[in-house]
C-alpha positions as CSV (number, residue, x, y, z in Angstrom):
1,M,-17.5,7.3,-15.4
2,T,-19.3,9.6,-13.1
3,D,-16.0,10.6,-11.5
4,M,-14.4,11.3,-14.9
5,Y,-17.2,13.7,-15.8
6,V,-17.0,15.5,-12.5
7,S,-13.2,15.7,-12.7
8,H,-13.6,17.6,-16.0
9,G,-16.1,20.0,-14.5
10,H,-19.2,18.4,-16.2
11,D,-22.4,17.2,-14.8
12,P,-22.5,13.4,-15.2
13,P,-25.3,11.9,-17.2
14,E,-27.7,9.3,-15.8
15,F,-26.8,5.7,-16.3
16,C,-28.9,2.6,-16.6
17,I,-27.2,-0.8,-16.3
18,Y,-29.0,-3.8,-17.8
19,F,-28.3,-7.2,-16.4
20,S,-29.1,-10.0,-18.8
21,D,-29.3,-13.8,-18.3
22,L,-31.6,-16.7,-19.1
23,P,-35.1,-16.4,-17.7
24,S,-34.3,-19.2,-15.2
25,N,-31.8,-16.8,-13.5
26,D,-33.0,-15.5,-10.1
27,F,-32.9,-11.8,-10.9
28,N,-34.5,-11.0,-7.5
29,T,-31.5,-12.3,-5.7
30,L,-29.2,-10.2,-7.9
31,F,-31.2,-7.0,-7.2
32,R,-31.2,-7.7,-3.5
33,L,-27.4,-7.7,-3.6
34,L,-27.1,-4.3,-5.2
35,P,-26.7,-1.3,-3.0
36,D,-29.6,1.2,-2.7
37,Y,-29.7,3.9,-5.4
38,S,-28.8,7.5,-4.5
39,A,-28.4,10.3,-7.0
40,A,-26.3,12.2,-4.5
41,A,-23.9,9.3,-3.7
42,G,-20.3,10.5,-3.6
43,N,-16.9,8.9,-3.5
44,G,-16.7,6.2,-0.9
45,S,-20.4,5.9,-0.7
46,Q,-21.9,2.4,-0.5
47,R,-24.9,3.5,-2.5
48,R,-25.0,3.1,-6.2
49,R,-25.3,6.0,-8.7
50,Y,-27.0,4.2,-11.5
51,F,-30.4,2.7,-12.4
52,S,-30.7,-1.1,-13.0
53,A,-32.9,-3.4,-14.8
54,G,-33.0,-7.1,-15.7
55,V,-33.4,-8.4,-19.3
56,P,-34.2,-12.1,-19.5
57,G,-33.1,-13.9,-22.7
58,S,-30.3,-15.6,-24.5
59,F,-27.3,-13.6,-25.6
60,H,-27.3,-15.6,-28.8
61,D,-30.5,-13.7,-29.8
62,R,-31.6,-10.0,-29.8
63,L,-32.1,-8.5,-26.4
64,F,-32.6,-4.8,-27.0
65,P,-34.1,-2.4,-29.6
66,E,-31.9,-1.2,-32.4
67,R,-29.4,1.5,-31.6
68,S,-30.4,1.7,-27.9
69,I,-27.2,0.6,-26.0
70,N,-24.0,2.6,-25.5
71,A,-21.7,-0.2,-24.3
72,F,-21.8,-4.0,-23.7
73,T,-19.7,-6.0,-21.3
74,S,-19.8,-9.8,-21.7
75,T,-17.9,-11.8,-19.1
76,F,-17.5,-15.6,-19.1
77,S,-20.4,-16.0,-21.6
78,V,-19.4,-16.4,-25.3
79,H,-17.4,-19.7,-24.7
80,W,-20.8,-21.2,-23.9
81,L,-22.4,-22.5,-27.2
82,S,-26.0,-22.2,-28.1
83,Q,-26.1,-26.0,-28.5
84,V,-23.9,-29.1,-28.7
85,P,-23.1,-29.5,-32.4
86,G,-25.6,-31.9,-34.0
87,E,-23.0,-34.2,-35.5
88,V,-21.3,-34.7,-32.1
89,L,-24.5,-36.5,-31.0
90,D,-25.2,-38.3,-34.2
91,K,-24.2,-42.0,-34.0
92,G,-23.7,-42.0,-37.8
93,S,-21.3,-39.1,-37.9
94,P,-17.5,-39.2,-37.7
95,A,-17.8,-36.5,-35.1
96,Y,-19.9,-38.7,-32.7
97,N,-18.2,-38.2,-29.3
98,A,-19.0,-41.6,-27.8
99,G,-17.6,-42.3,-24.4
100,K,-16.9,-38.7,-23.7
101,V,-18.7,-35.6,-22.5
102,F,-16.2,-33.0,-23.5
103,E,-14.2,-32.3,-26.7
104,H,-10.8,-32.4,-25.0
105,G,-9.0,-35.5,-26.2
106,A,-11.8,-36.2,-28.8
107,S,-11.4,-36.9,-32.5
108,E,-10.3,-34.3,-35.0
109,A,-13.9,-34.4,-36.5
110,T,-15.4,-33.7,-33.1
111,G,-13.0,-30.7,-32.5
112,A,-13.9,-29.3,-36.0
113,A,-17.6,-29.6,-35.2
114,Y,-17.1,-27.6,-32.0
115,R,-15.0,-25.0,-33.8
116,R,-17.7,-24.5,-36.5
117,Q,-20.4,-24.2,-33.8
118,F,-18.4,-21.6,-31.9
119,Q,-17.7,-19.5,-35.1
120,S,-21.4,-19.6,-36.0
121,D,-22.5,-18.6,-32.5
122,L,-20.0,-15.8,-32.1
123,A,-21.0,-14.4,-35.6
124,R,-24.6,-14.5,-34.5
125,F,-23.8,-12.8,-31.2
126,L,-21.8,-10.0,-33.0
127,R,-24.7,-9.4,-35.4
128,C,-27.2,-9.0,-32.6
129,R,-25.0,-6.7,-30.6
130,A,-24.1,-4.6,-33.7
131,A,-27.8,-4.0,-34.3
132,E,-28.4,-2.9,-30.7
133,L,-25.4,-0.6,-30.2
134,K,-25.5,3.1,-30.9
135,R,-23.1,4.5,-33.4
136,G,-19.7,4.9,-31.6
137,G,-20.6,2.2,-29.1
138,A,-18.2,-0.3,-27.6
139,M,-18.1,-3.9,-26.4
140,F,-15.8,-5.7,-24.0
141,L,-15.6,-9.5,-24.1
142,L,-13.9,-11.9,-21.6
143,C,-14.1,-15.6,-22.2
144,L,-12.1,-18.8,-21.6
145,G,-9.3,-19.3,-24.2
146,R,-6.5,-21.6,-25.2
147,P,-3.0,-21.2,-26.7
148,A,-2.6,-20.5,-30.4
149,A,-0.8,-23.8,-31.0
150,A,-3.5,-25.9,-29.4
151,A,-5.9,-27.9,-31.5
152,P,-9.7,-27.6,-30.8
153,T,-9.5,-30.9,-29.0
154,D,-6.8,-29.6,-26.7
155,Q,-8.8,-27.4,-24.4
156,G,-5.8,-26.8,-22.1
157,R,-6.5,-26.3,-18.4
158,V,-10.2,-26.2,-18.9
159,R,-9.9,-30.0,-19.1
160,L,-9.3,-30.0,-15.4
161,L,-13.0,-29.1,-14.8
162,Y,-14.8,-30.9,-17.6
163,G,-12.3,-33.6,-18.7
164,T,-10.1,-35.0,-16.0
165,L,-12.6,-34.8,-13.3
166,F,-16.1,-34.4,-14.6
167,E,-15.8,-36.8,-17.6
168,D,-14.1,-39.5,-15.6
169,L,-17.0,-39.6,-13.1
170,W,-19.5,-40.2,-15.9
171,A,-17.4,-43.2,-17.0
172,D,-17.3,-44.5,-13.4
173,L,-21.1,-44.4,-13.1
174,V,-21.4,-46.3,-16.4
175,R,-18.8,-48.9,-15.3
176,E,-20.6,-49.4,-12.0
177,G,-24.0,-50.0,-13.7
178,L,-25.5,-46.9,-12.2
179,M,-26.0,-45.2,-15.6
180,E,-26.7,-46.5,-19.1
181,K,-23.9,-45.8,-21.6
182,D,-26.3,-44.1,-23.9
183,K,-26.9,-41.5,-21.2
184,M,-23.2,-40.6,-21.3
185,D,-22.8,-40.8,-25.0
186,G,-25.7,-38.4,-25.6
187,F,-24.4,-35.7,-23.3
188,N,-21.7,-33.2,-24.1
189,V,-20.7,-29.9,-22.4
190,P,-21.5,-27.1,-24.8
191,L,-18.3,-25.2,-24.1
192,Y,-15.5,-24.1,-26.4
193,A,-12.4,-22.2,-25.4
194,P,-11.1,-20.4,-28.6
195,T,-7.7,-19.1,-29.6
196,L,-7.1,-15.4,-30.3
197,D,-7.0,-16.1,-34.0
198,E,-10.4,-17.8,-33.9
199,V,-11.9,-14.8,-32.2
200,R,-10.2,-12.5,-34.6
201,E,-11.5,-14.5,-37.6
202,A,-15.1,-14.3,-36.4
203,V,-14.9,-10.6,-35.7
204,E,-13.4,-9.8,-39.1
205,A,-15.9,-12.1,-40.9
206,A,-18.8,-10.3,-39.2
207,G,-17.5,-7.0,-40.4
208,A,-19.5,-4.8,-37.9
209,F,-16.7,-4.3,-35.3
210,R,-13.2,-2.9,-35.2
211,I,-10.8,-4.7,-32.8
212,N,-9.2,-2.2,-30.4
213,R,-7.4,-4.8,-28.3
214,L,-7.2,-8.6,-28.3
215,E,-5.0,-10.5,-25.9
216,M,-4.7,-13.6,-23.8
217,V,-4.3,-13.2,-20.0
218,T,-3.9,-15.8,-17.3
219,G,-6.6,-15.8,-14.6
220,S,-6.2,-16.2,-10.9
221,P,-6.7,-19.5,-9.1
222,P,-10.3,-20.3,-7.9
223,V,-11.5,-18.1,-5.1
224,V,-11.6,-20.4,-2.1
225,D,-12.2,-19.3,1.5
226,R,-9.6,-21.7,2.8
227,P,-7.3,-22.7,-0.1
228,D,-5.2,-25.0,2.1
229,D,-8.3,-27.0,3.1
230,P,-9.0,-29.8,0.5
231,G,-12.7,-29.8,1.6
232,A,-13.1,-26.1,0.8
233,V,-11.4,-26.6,-2.5
234,G,-13.6,-29.6,-3.4
235,R,-16.8,-27.7,-2.5
236,T,-15.8,-24.7,-4.6
237,V,-14.9,-26.7,-7.7
238,A,-18.1,-28.9,-7.5
239,N,-20.3,-25.8,-6.9
240,N,-18.7,-23.9,-9.8
241,V,-19.2,-26.8,-12.2
242,R,-22.7,-27.5,-10.9
243,S,-23.7,-23.8,-11.3
244,F,-22.9,-24.0,-15.0
245,V,-24.2,-27.4,-16.1
246,S,-26.6,-28.6,-13.4
247,A,-29.7,-27.9,-15.5
248,L,-28.3,-29.9,-18.4
249,V,-27.2,-32.8,-16.3
250,D,-30.5,-32.9,-14.4
251,A,-32.4,-33.0,-17.7
252,R,-30.2,-35.8,-19.0
253,V,-29.9,-38.2,-16.1
254,G,-32.4,-37.0,-13.4
255,K,-31.8,-35.2,-10.2
256,A,-30.9,-38.2,-8.1
257,L,-28.1,-39.3,-10.4
258,A,-27.0,-35.7,-10.9
259,D,-26.7,-35.4,-7.1
260,E,-24.6,-38.5,-7.0
261,L,-22.4,-37.2,-9.8
262,F,-21.7,-33.8,-8.3
263,G,-21.2,-35.4,-4.8
264,R,-18.5,-37.6,-6.3
265,L,-17.0,-34.5,-8.1
266,Q,-16.6,-32.8,-4.8
267,R,-14.8,-35.8,-3.3
268,R,-12.6,-36.3,-6.3
269,A,-11.7,-32.6,-6.3
270,E,-10.8,-32.8,-2.6
271,G,-8.4,-35.6,-3.4
272,C,-6.4,-33.5,-5.9
273,A,-7.0,-30.1,-4.3
274,G,-3.3,-29.1,-4.4
275,E,-3.0,-29.8,-8.1
276,L,-6.2,-27.9,-8.9
277,M,-5.2,-24.8,-7.0
278,A,-1.8,-24.9,-8.7
279,E,-3.1,-25.6,-12.2
280,M,-6.4,-23.9,-12.5
281,R,-5.1,-20.5,-13.6
282,L,-7.1,-20.6,-16.7
283,P,-6.2,-18.6,-19.9
284,H,-8.8,-15.9,-20.8
285,V,-9.4,-14.0,-24.1
286,V,-9.8,-10.3,-23.5
287,C,-11.2,-8.3,-26.4
288,S,-12.2,-4.6,-26.8
289,L,-14.3,-3.8,-29.8
290,S,-15.8,-0.6,-31.3
291,L,-18.7,-0.5,-33.7
292,A,-17.2,0.0,-37.2
C-alpha cells in the first residue's frame, strides 16, 4: 500500500495493523517475530513500516469500536464454529454423533446441525464486522471449503485430518479400554468446511456486504521441511492438528491421555505420509467483500 501511494506521488498514510486471537494466544511471541518499526524503511528493508497492536477476543463477537476499521483479513478462521451444535451432543437427538468426533460420514441430521451452526456463526461474524468497518471498508476471507455437490457430511479432504486419522485413534483408545466411550461420544471437532453457495447465502442473508469475488481454490500440500521423510510429515501433521484442538482435547480427556492421542497421531501419519502429502491439497473458499 505504501509503495502504491509513493508510485502515484503521494505521501503514504500511517498504518496500524491489529492482530486478533483468543486471550490464550501468546501475543508476546508474535510481536517478537515482527521486524522493528521504522518510518523511513524503504523497499527491500527488513524493518516494518506499520504500527501493530494485539486485540484479544473471539471473532464471533465485537472486537473494535463502530466505524473504526478500514479493512479486515480473516485467514483460516471462519470454518471454526463458536461451539459444537447442542443437538450433536444430545443423546436424545437424531443428530447425536455417537462413536464419532467429526461430522464427516455422520448422519444427515448431524450434518444439518453443523450447517445451521455455521450459517448462524457466519451471520453473527458478518454483523460484528459490518458494525466495525468504516464506510467503503473491505473484508477478505479465506477458509476451508468443500465442493458444491458434497453434502455437509462429506467434508472432503479435511477428513484426512479429523476423520481418517484423528477419529480412528479415539476409537482405538476406547477399544483398548484406555478411554471411556462417553468421553469420545461427548467430543466433536467444531469445524465446518462450507460450499461457495453456503457462504453466498450467509452473506446475502446478512445484507451488510456486497460480494466482489467468491471462488474455490486448491491449497498447497502441508509445509514440511523434509517432505520425503515420513517422520517429518508425521510431526508436521500431528503438530498442526494439536495446535488447533489441543485445548479442547486436554479439557475433555486430560493431558496424559491427550499426549497419548497426539503421539499416536504422529505415528499413524508417518505410516501414510506419502498419501497425506499427495492428498492434503485442501480446497479453500476465497471471498472478497465490500461494505454495502
